[in-house]
C-alpha positions as CSV (number, residue, x, y, z in Angstrom):
1,X,204.5,136.2,49.3
2,X,202.6,133.7,47.0
3,X,201.1,130.2,48.1
4,X,204.3,127.6,47.6
5,X,201.5,125.2,47.4
6,X,200.9,126.6,44.0
7,X,203.4,127.2,41.9
8,X,203.6,130.9,39.4
9,X,203.2,128.8,36.3
10,X,200.1,127.6,37.2
11,X,198.9,130.9,37.3
12,X,197.0,133.2,35.1
13,X,195.5,136.6,34.4
14,X,191.9,137.2,35.5
15,X,191.4,140.5,35.8
16,X,194.0,143.5,35.6
17,X,194.5,147.2,35.5
18,X,197.0,150.0,34.7
19,X,197.8,152.1,37.6
20,X,198.5,156.0,37.9
21,X,199.7,158.4,40.3
22,X,196.8,160.3,42.6
23,X,195.7,162.7,40.9
24,X,192.3,165.3,40.7
25,X,192.0,165.4,37.2
26,X,189.0,163.1,36.8
27,X,185.5,163.3,38.1
28,X,185.5,162.9,41.4
29,X,187.9,160.6,42.8
30,X,189.6,159.6,46.3
31,X,193.1,158.9,45.4
32,X,194.5,162.2,46.7
33,X,192.9,162.1,50.0
34,X,193.4,158.4,50.4
35,X,191.8,156.2,53.5
36,X,191.8,156.0,56.8
37,X,189.9,153.5,58.8
38,X,187.6,152.9,55.8
39,X,186.9,149.8,54.0
40,X,186.8,149.7,49.9
41,X,185.3,147.1,48.1
42,X,186.0,147.0,44.0
43,X,184.0,144.8,41.5
44,X,185.5,143.6,39.0
45,X,184.7,141.4,36.1
46,X,187.3,138.6,35.3
47,X,188.1,136.9,31.5
48,X,188.8,133.4,32.8
49,X,188.2,130.7,35.4
50,X,189.3,128.8,38.1
51,X,189.2,126.8,41.8
52,X,191.6,129.6,43.6
53,X,192.3,133.5,43.5
54,X,194.9,135.9,45.0
55,X,195.2,139.4,44.1
56,X,198.2,142.2,43.5
57,X,198.4,145.4,45.3
58,X,200.2,148.4,44.2
59,X,201.8,151.3,46.3
60,X,204.2,152.5,43.0
61,X,203.1,155.8,43.5
62,X,202.5,156.0,47.4
63,X,205.0,158.5,49.2
64,X,205.0,155.8,52.5
65,X,204.8,152.4,53.6
66,X,200.7,151.3,53.0
67,X,198.9,149.5,55.3
68,X,196.4,146.8,54.4
69,X,195.2,146.0,57.8
70,X,192.4,143.6,56.1
71,X,191.6,142.1,52.7
72,X,189.1,139.5,51.4
73,X,187.7,138.6,48.0
74,X,184.2,137.1,46.9
75,X,181.7,136.8,44.4
76,X,180.0,140.1,43.5
77,X,175.8,140.2,44.1
78,X,174.9,143.5,42.4
79,X,176.3,146.7,43.6
80,X,178.6,146.4,46.8
81,X,176.5,143.1,48.0
82,X,178.5,139.8,47.6
83,X,177.1,136.4,47.6
84,X,176.5,134.7,50.4
85,X,179.3,132.1,51.4
86,X,181.6,133.2,48.5
87,X,183.4,135.6,51.5
88,X,187.1,134.4,51.4
89,X,190.3,136.2,53.5
90,X,193.0,137.2,52.2
91,X,196.7,136.4,53.4
92,X,199.9,137.8,52.9
93,X,202.7,135.6,53.6
94,X,200.3,133.7,56.1
95,X,199.5,137.2,57.7
96,X,195.9,138.9,57.6
97,X,197.5,142.4,57.3
98,X,200.6,143.5,55.1
99,X,202.5,146.4,54.8
100,X,203.4,147.5,51.4
101,X,206.6,150.1,51.3
102,X,206.7,153.3,48.9
103,X,206.5,151.9,45.4
104,X,206.2,148.5,46.0
105,X,203.3,145.6,45.7
106,X,202.2,142.5,47.4
107,X,200.8,139.6,45.9
108,X,198.4,137.3,48.7
109,X,198.1,133.8,49.3
110,X,196.0,131.6,47.2
111,X,192.4,131.3,48.5
112,X,189.9,128.8,47.4
113,X,187.2,130.4,45.7
114,X,185.6,128.9,42.4
115,X,184.7,131.7,39.5
116,X,183.9,131.2,36.1
117,X,184.4,133.0,32.6
118,X,183.1,136.9,33.5
119,X,181.9,136.4,37.0
120,X,182.1,139.5,38.9
121,X,184.4,139.7,41.7
122,X,184.8,141.7,44.8
123,X,187.6,142.6,46.6
124,X,187.9,144.2,49.9
125,X,190.5,146.2,51.5
126,X,190.5,147.9,54.8
127,X,192.7,150.8,55.7
128,X,193.1,150.7,59.4
129,X,195.6,154.4,59.2
130,X,196.1,157.1,57.1
131,X,197.0,155.6,53.8
132,X,198.3,159.6,52.4
133,X,197.5,160.1,48.2
134,X,196.7,156.4,46.4
135,X,197.6,154.2,44.0
136,X,195.1,153.9,41.4
137,X,193.5,154.0,38.0
138,X,191.4,156.7,37.2
139,X,188.4,155.7,34.9
140,X,187.3,152.2,35.7
141,X,184.0,152.8,34.2
142,X,182.3,150.6,37.1
143,X,181.9,151.6,40.4
144,X,184.1,151.5,43.9
145,X,182.6,151.9,47.3
146,X,184.1,152.9,50.4
147,X,182.4,152.4,54.1
148,X,183.9,153.8,57.7
149,X,185.8,150.7,59.5
150,X,186.5,147.0,58.8
151,X,184.0,146.2,56.7
152,X,185.7,143.6,54.3
153,X,183.7,141.0,55.5
154,X,180.2,142.5,55.2
155,X,178.1,140.7,52.4
156,X,175.4,142.6,52.7
157,X,176.7,146.4,50.4
158,X,174.3,148.9,53.2
159,X,177.4,150.4,55.0
160,X,179.1,151.0,51.9
161,X,177.3,154.6,50.8
162,X,179.8,156.4,49.4
163,X,181.1,155.6,45.5
164,X,183.5,156.6,43.1
165,X,184.0,154.8,39.4
166,X,187.9,154.2,40.2
167,X,190.2,151.7,41.4
168,X,192.4,152.0,44.0
169,X,195.5,150.0,44.8
170,X,194.4,146.6,43.4
171,X,196.0,146.2,39.5
172,X,195.8,142.6,39.3
173,X,192.8,139.4,39.9
174,X,195.0,135.9,39.1
175,X,193.0,132.5,39.0
176,X,194.6,129.3,39.4
177,X,193.4,125.3,39.5
178,X,190.6,124.0,36.6
179,X,192.9,122.1,35.1
180,X,195.7,123.3,36.1
181,X,197.2,124.7,33.0
182,X,197.9,128.7,32.9
183,X,195.6,130.2,30.1
184,X,197.1,132.8,26.9
185,X,196.6,136.4,27.5
186,X,196.0,138.9,25.0
187,X,196.9,142.8,26.5
188,X,194.9,145.3,24.8
189,X,197.2,148.1,25.5
190,X,196.2,151.7,24.7
191,X,194.7,155.1,25.6
192,X,191.5,156.2,26.6
193,X,189.5,154.3,23.8
194,X,190.9,151.1,24.9
195,X,190.1,152.4,28.9
196,X,186.5,152.6,27.8
197,X,186.1,156.2,27.4
198,X,182.0,156.9,26.1
199,X,181.3,153.4,26.5
200,X,178.2,152.5,28.9
201,X,179.3,152.4,32.6
202,X,178.8,149.4,34.9
203,X,177.8,147.4,31.5
204,X,181.5,146.1,30.7
205,X,181.1,146.7,27.1
206,X,184.5,148.3,26.5
207,X,186.3,147.0,23.4
208,X,188.2,144.7,25.0
209,X,185.4,143.1,26.8
210,X,183.5,142.5,23.7
211,X,186.6,141.1,22.6
212,X,186.8,138.6,25.5
213,X,183.3,137.6,24.7
214,X,184.2,136.5,21.1
215,X,187.4,134.7,22.3
216,X,184.7,132.8,24.4
217,X,182.0,132.3,21.5
218,X,185.3,131.1,19.7
219,X,185.9,128.7,22.1
220,X,188.9,129.9,23.2
221,X,190.5,129.5,26.4
222,X,192.2,133.5,26.3
223,X,191.7,136.0,28.8
224,X,191.7,139.5,27.8
225,X,193.6,142.1,30.3
226,X,193.3,145.7,29.4
227,X,196.1,147.9,29.8
228,X,194.5,151.2,28.6
229,X,194.8,154.7,30.4
230,X,192.6,157.6,29.4
231,X,194.7,160.1,27.7
232,X,198.1,158.2,27.7
233,X,201.0,159.1,25.4
234,X,203.2,156.8,23.7
235,X,206.2,159.1,24.3
236,X,206.1,161.1,27.5
237,X,204.9,161.0,31.0
238,X,201.4,162.5,32.1
239,X,200.5,163.7,35.8
240,X,197.0,162.7,35.0
241,X,197.2,160.2,32.1
242,X,200.2,157.9,33.4
243,X,203.5,156.9,32.7
244,X,204.0,157.4,28.7
245,X,203.6,153.7,27.1
246,X,207.3,152.8,26.5
247,X,207.8,153.3,30.3
248,X,204.7,150.8,31.5
249,X,205.2,148.7,28.5
250,X,207.1,146.0,30.8
251,X,204.8,146.3,33.6
252,X,201.5,146.6,32.3
253,X,202.3,143.4,29.0
254,X,205.4,141.4,29.1
255,X,205.1,140.9,32.9
256,X,202.1,139.5,32.8
257,X,201.1,135.7,33.3
258,X,200.9,134.0,29.9
259,X,201.3,136.8,27.2
260,X,200.8,135.3,23.7
261,X,199.7,138.6,22.1
262,X,199.6,142.5,22.6
263,X,196.9,144.4,20.6
264,X,199.1,148.3,20.6
265,X,196.6,151.1,19.7
266,X,197.9,154.3,21.0
267,X,199.6,157.4,19.6
268,X,196.0,159.4,19.1
269,X,196.8,161.8,22.0
270,X,200.4,162.5,21.2
271,X,199.2,164.0,17.8
272,X,196.3,165.8,19.0
273,X,198.1,167.5,22.5
274,X,199.9,169.5,20.9
275,X,197.0,171.0,18.8
276,X,195.3,172.8,21.8
277,X,196.3,174.6,25.0
278,X,195.0,172.6,27.9
279,X,196.6,172.2,31.4
280,X,195.9,168.9,31.4
281,X,197.2,168.1,27.9
282,X,201.0,169.2,29.1
283,X,203.9,167.8,28.0
284,X,202.5,169.0,24.7
285,X,205.3,168.4,22.3
286,X,205.0,168.5,18.7
287,X,205.7,164.9,18.0
288,X,206.5,163.9,14.6
289,X,205.1,160.8,12.4
290,X,209.3,159.6,12.7
291,X,209.6,160.0,16.3
292,X,205.9,158.2,16.8
293,X,206.9,155.4,14.5
294,X,210.4,155.1,16.5
295,X,208.4,154.7,19.9
296,X,206.0,152.0,17.9
297,X,209.8,150.0,17.1
298,X,210.9,150.0,20.3
299,X,207.7,148.5,21.8
300,X,207.5,145.8,19.1
301,X,211.0,144.7,19.4
302,X,210.7,144.4,23.5
303,X,207.5,142.1,22.9
304,X,209.4,140.2,20.2
305,X,212.6,139.7,22.5
306,X,210.0,138.1,24.7
307,X,208.2,135.7,22.0
308,X,204.9,137.9,21.9
309,X,203.4,138.8,18.7
310,X,202.1,142.8,18.3
311,X,198.9,143.3,16.4
312,X,199.1,146.9,15.4
313,X,195.5,148.7,15.1
314,X,194.9,152.0,13.0
315,X,193.9,155.5,14.5
316,X,190.1,156.1,14.6
317,X,188.8,159.1,12.7
318,X,188.4,162.3,15.2
319,X,187.3,165.4,13.1
320,X,185.4,167.5,14.9
321,X,186.8,166.6,17.8
322,X,189.3,169.5,20.2
323,X,192.2,168.6,18.5
324,X,191.9,167.7,15.2
325,X,193.9,170.3,12.7
326,X,195.1,169.9,9.4
327,X,198.7,168.8,10.7
328,X,197.2,166.4,12.9
329,X,194.9,164.4,10.6
330,X,197.9,164.4,8.3
331,X,200.0,162.8,10.9
332,X,197.1,160.6,11.6
333,X,197.0,159.2,7.8
334,X,201.2,159.3,7.9
335,X,200.7,156.8,10.8
336,X,198.1,153.8,9.7
337,X,199.8,153.9,6.4
338,X,202.8,153.1,7.9
339,X,200.9,150.2,10.6
340,X,199.1,149.1,7.5
341,X,201.4,148.8,5.3
342,X,205.6,149.0,7.1
343,X,205.7,145.6,7.9
344,X,206.6,145.9,11.4
345,X,203.6,144.3,12.9
346,X,202.8,141.2,12.9
347,X,198.6,141.5,11.9
348,X,196.9,144.8,11.8
349,X,193.4,145.2,13.4
350,X,191.9,147.9,11.0
351,X,190.1,150.2,13.5
352,X,189.9,153.3,11.3
353,X,188.7,151.6,8.4
354,X,185.7,149.9,10.2
355,X,184.3,152.8,12.2
356,X,185.4,155.3,9.2
357,X,182.0,157.4,8.1
358,X,181.5,156.0,4.6
359,X,180.7,159.7,3.3
360,X,184.4,161.1,4.7
361,X,187.1,158.8,6.0
362,X,188.1,161.7,8.4
363,X,184.9,161.3,10.5
364,X,184.2,158.8,13.2
365,X,180.7,157.2,11.9
366,X,177.8,158.8,13.7
367,X,176.5,155.0,14.3
368,X,179.8,154.2,16.1
369,X,180.2,158.3,17.7
370,X,179.6,158.5,21.6
371,X,179.3,161.9,21.3
372,X,182.5,163.8,21.3
373,X,184.0,162.4,17.6
374,X,186.8,160.4,18.8
375,X,185.7,157.9,21.2
376,X,183.3,155.1,20.3
377,X,179.9,154.5,21.8
378,X,179.3,150.8,22.7
379,X,178.6,149.8,19.1
380,X,181.6,151.2,18.2
381,X,183.8,149.2,20.9
382,X,181.8,146.3,19.3
383,X,182.9,147.0,15.6
384,X,186.5,147.2,16.7
385,X,186.4,144.1,18.7
386,X,185.1,142.1,15.7
387,X,187.9,143.8,13.8
388,X,190.5,141.8,15.3
389,X,191.3,138.5,13.3
390,X,191.6,136.0,16.2
391,X,194.3,134.1,13.9
392,X,196.3,136.7,14.2
393,X,196.3,136.3,17.8
């Protein structure tokens, strides 16, 4: 459904997010009820620039066909408002609407829209009839908005009286033009610490955001994709926290345009979930260090087979968190030793060393702790981004 006037080789990642099955296991969201004669306006920050934009919509976890009656893209003006004169209608194979089969996706045609690096972009979708449960990304750490009827072209955001902090059906914003060469992409792949839990909502202070800003300051035209899902596991699918890392790695890393490198930062939940008995932590098998390292090796090989560099990131200290036990700590220490010294990765980002308390290496430095002893705050996320050797990418 892409515009034949712009071949796929010209497209670069502007923004992307992994999708999940509908779930009520988070703060209030609209995924299980879906939408009916409603518009959803979603705001994302692109990490590239361009003269044209297109979007990808996912119905991966839908139980039936999804009808999108209208779609627009625009530059954001704060909240649900958009900059006057920037609203662009999106088409799909030349049509103003699209029906996406269950399990499928749709790619819009190109729309002329000038974007600069770190611009906030809105994507507005109108669902004319009942959608059923909606494929989504649970933890966006920024507001999305809902209004009755077709409000896709409204510049004033006043009609969008409801809000939530999730993204729905939107998986990618891609950019083209601005010189005609696709930019390199770095994928930050992981769980809630990559997703941005504990960062200031609406402020774009996750560690991949800070990494994108470092790259820009260094004069590197690289996009950064945040492929984190809160609660995600390396080895097992979760009803609440997405498909296992090794199941979604192809879709969320290998298939993105221009990927040069991936920062693989995962495993804490595989270690910790078996230490406590919580319904949302199921399945929670006792995963061994050997099983996890084999999972890492699989992902490294798949990336290397595509010519993609893999940077291994060490697992942060988490003493004081609900699932820290001597057994879990021993696994973390063993895994970090393998990540640092095993020789499997092209490079290592030693997040654990950068954020550990100087008084106890099992503890997250209080200056970087969001309060739950495992997720960093804004300052900690900046330190994480600073621990990535840009030359390793």
